[in-house]
C-alpha positions as CSV (number, residue, x, y, z in Angstrom):
1,X,18.9,-3.6,-11.7
2,X,16.3,-1.3,-10.3
3,X,15.2,2.6,-10.3
4,X,13.9,3.0,-6.7
5,X,14.0,1.8,-3.2
6,X,11.3,0.0,-2.2
7,X,10.5,0.8,1.7
8,X,7.8,-0.7,3.7
9,X,6.8,1.0,6.5
10,X,5.0,-0.6,9.8
11,X,1.9,-0.3,9.5
12,X,1.9,-1.5,5.7
13,X,3.5,-4.0,7.4
14,X,1.0,-4.7,9.7
15,X,-1.5,-4.4,7.6
16,X,-0.2,-7.1,5.0
17,X,0.6,-9.9,7.5
18,X,-3.4,-9.2,9.1
19,X,-4.7,-10.0,5.5
20,X,-2.6,-12.8,5.7
21,X,-3.7,-14.0,8.8
22,X,-7.1,-13.5,8.1
23,X,-7.2,-14.8,4.3
24,X,-4.8,-18.4,6.3
25,X,-7.9,-18.7,8.7
26,X,-10.2,-20.2,5.8
27,X,-7.9,-20.9,3.1
28,X,-4.4,-21.2,3.9
29,X,-3.0,-21.7,0.1
30,X,-5.3,-18.4,-1.8
31,X,-3.2,-17.4,1.8
32,X,0.1,-17.8,0.4
33,X,-0.6,-17.0,-2.9
34,X,-2.3,-13.7,-1.9
35,X,0.9,-12.7,0.0
36,X,2.6,-14.2,-2.6
37,X,1.1,-11.6,-5.5
38,X,1.0,-8.6,-3.2
39,X,4.9,-9.1,-2.4
40,X,5.3,-8.8,-5.7
41,X,3.3,-5.9,-6.7
42,X,5.3,-4.0,-4.0
43,X,8.1,-5.3,-5.6
44,X,6.9,-3.8,-8.8
45,X,7.0,-0.3,-8.0
46,X,11.2,-0.5,-8.1
47,X,10.6,0.3,-11.8
48,X,8.2,3.5,-12.7
49,X,6.8,3.7,-9.5
50,X,4.8,7.2,-11.1
51,X,2.5,5.1,-13.7
52,X,0.3,4.3,-10.9
53,X,-2.7,7.0,-10.5
54,X,-2.6,9.6,-7.4
55,X,-5.3,8.2,-4.6
56,X,-8.1,10.3,-3.4
57,X,-6.1,10.5,-0.8
58,X,-4.1,12.8,-1.8
59,X,-5.9,15.4,-2.2
60,X,-6.8,15.8,1.9
61,X,-3.5,14.5,3.3
62,X,-1.6,16.9,0.9
63,X,0.9,14.8,-0.2
64,X,1.1,13.1,-4.0
65,X,-0.1,9.8,-2.6
66,X,-0.5,6.7,-6.0
67,X,-2.2,3.3,-5.0
68,X,-1.4,0.6,-7.1
69,X,-4.7,-1.9,-6.6
70,X,-3.6,-5.5,-6.2
71,X,-6.8,-8.3,-5.6
72,X,-9.0,-6.5,-3.7
73,X,-6.3,-3.9,-1.3
74,X,-5.3,-0.8,-2.5
75,X,-1.2,-0.7,-2.2
76,X,-0.6,3.4,-0.8
77,X,2.7,5.3,-1.6
78,X,5.3,8.1,-2.1
79,X,7.8,9.0,-4.7
80,X,10.0,11.1,-2.9
81,X,13.6,11.0,-4.8
82,X,14.4,7.7,-5.6
83,X,12.3,6.0,-2.4
84,X,8.7,4.7,-2.7
85,X,7.1,4.4,0.6
86,X,4.4,2.2,1.5
87,X,2.1,3.9,3.4
88,X,-0.5,1.8,3.9
89,X,-2.5,-1.5,2.7
90,X,-5.9,-0.8,2.9
91,X,-8.9,-3.7,0.9
92,X,-10.9,-1.6,-1.4
93,X,-13.8,-2.2,1.3
94,X,-12.4,0.7,3.4
95,X,-13.2,4.6,3.2
96,X,-9.6,6.8,1.6
97,X,-7.8,7.6,4.4
98,X,-8.2,12.0,5.7
99,X,-5.9,13.9,7.4
100,X,-6.0,14.2,11.1
101,X,-7.8,17.3,12.4
102,X,-5.5,18.5,15.3
103,X,-6.9,18.3,18.6
104,X,-8.7,21.4,20.2
105,X,-7.0,23.6,22.2
């Protein structure tokens, strides 16, 4: 029985598919292993999602964004009630997300 419902946002889904395609272009077997591994990592958030630390982004976006590291990727998510929303999946070489500034008047 799962405690939390994991919802993968469209952006995170696109990023997972993109990373998989990039890996598959040079190492198809490794890409399949990576995809299975990242999928299992995401599903592991059904249990104890608060086990993971706050992400550096939490300070800048004003939400309790947490991160789960898998391979060289950070799975960024928030927990609201009994839902875990996976916001994005970012390679660790990419800089942390920043809050978008509103356009000037």
